Phi, psi and omega in degrees: 000149179280144177274152170291150177298136179292129178212181185299322182298320180292317179299325181290342180257028185302176196321308178227119182215159174239150180297142183262040179288144179297142182295147175273126185303126176076007184263150173278158179277139172231116183260126174254133178260156174222151174235105181215157177280101181271333172233166178098190190294334182253020182296336178293341169276310192293319183297311178296332177290315177300319180295325177298318177296318181297324178293320177297320178295317180299319180298318179295313181293322179294335179273011177103007178103169180272116183265115184225116175055041178085356179248144177252135182240140168267118187271135175234153178248128172253122188260126172256116179276102184272352177057017179060029177235151179300316180297315179295322180293317178299316179297317182296313183290321178299323178291320176302313181294322178297332179273007174086013180291132181249353181225123184235127174257128181120179009265176174275325189268137178293320175303322178292314182301317180293322182290324184267353182305316178297326179294314181294324180296327181273353178244077183294345181268013178239130179263127178242133172238109181284128182242017181207310187296140177258005186300147177277158173076015181252352182250133180236352180070007177253283176248359178234124181235168178217128178266341176268186189262173172272168175299332178299329178293318175298318179301315179299325181294319181284330173294324175300318177296317179300322177295317180298319185269352178057050179289126174285327182221149176220156172237149182246138169232114188245139173291112185291348177270355180270098187303316182300315182286325176294323181293332183258012184300312180296324181293316181292326176300316178295320179298316177297311182299317180296331181271002177090019179246099186291129176274113186264347180199142173234123181219179191218159170213179175218160179302134182101343176294147178232343181244116183242022186298323181296313180296318184288328176299318178296316179300315181301323181290333182270340177053052177291154178292334180211145173250121182262120180255115190255104175083160173074086186297325180294311179294323176301320179296317180293320177297316179301314180300313182291325178295319177298316182296327180279351176092021177296129187257351181282178177284148172250121184239120178269155176225076190195150169285105189234092178302138181303324181296330177281318182302312187290348176282345190237357183199153180275161177300320181300322180283333182271333186306129180095348177293137180257160179212133178248116184211165166284164181295140179241184184307315184297328178297315182289328176294319178295325177291337179073030179295145184305316182293324177294318179295321178294319178296316180300316180298314180294320181295314180298319180296322183278324191235356177064030183209167175283149175298154175279170182298332181259004181301316185298317183293325179287318176301313180296322181299319177298317180291328175296316179297316180297319179296319179297321178296318178296316180298321181288335185068023185197155172252015173291127184308319182296322179290321179292320176302314181298321179292322178298323180292338182255354187294142180251146182304318188292343185265000185268119182286153174064016185294127179264314183291137182265079179294148174270114183292148171277181180305135182081008178082008184293146178280319185247146166227119185054034176086359186244138173268171176233137176232153176287174177247152181232150170249130181236156173227142179275128179209123174054049170090007181199168175276142177227145182293145175244122181266333181200000000 
């Protein structure tokens, strides 16, 4: 993956930093930790996510601090740069815990989520809300929750596309380093088969690969109606380009959070036009809808950073506000009390919410620690993704 150009903003977000918001007079400090890739191959995800949390914190502090159970807190963010690697994630989270952090937002990366899961399991006094990883087995509904989706939600989105397009056959190419997608490989094959879309080949690649000729030669010989590329937008772009060059005539369907700004760095519009993508709704979807909360987030983000929000900015921003709402509901910042409040929190009571979560029975946000989001079908046209309704 390509790195973002090094600039002052990135340097300011170095491995461990705290927000430099002015202190709230007479307030106690409340430190929130995060685990996101601030440097490395996935920094184009991590930096906008970190900024989303910082904007939520700024709003709280600007309003006089976070008022919980008669006490007012000045909120600060301590950032752990996990670099989207298991080793980096373990180091980042261990440092957060050593510094006394009791609330952690993240990670974005599934390798990180899987690596730190045993740590979170052994620290029952620390509340974690995952805002990115789709890996299975990391959410327990006790001290670990997740505001983003599982890999199964992405799977449902691409099966939805297959249903719309009536593909008789499909082939899969999965990023073998994406734990969530590897864990659901057998499940998605069954979903395709049950829906009448025969899976004729399952193959793999990994982040950093540049030559996919062996996999594509096999695909070309089988002539599937669609090739499904699971995870890794940079590699997906390279695979798409090489498939076009080899003369593959079927549809190319991505299954990945792929910011347009990242896509266009690796492939031309002519090569991308017509590519489909199955995902849950992201920040850009809500911006296109023009919802008031999305527009307010975009305005604040542009004012603070001089750029458009990233695709995951909204979910990280919302996750911070979900945590703050749970603390207010609990009337305490004790982790056990906040956990109990998270299990009871309702979608309708969270202020500034951008993401359109699907409530569970009784309006609840979480069930067994997991939220639900709808699925979307997108098509690339003229430099950006556009919704496909049918």
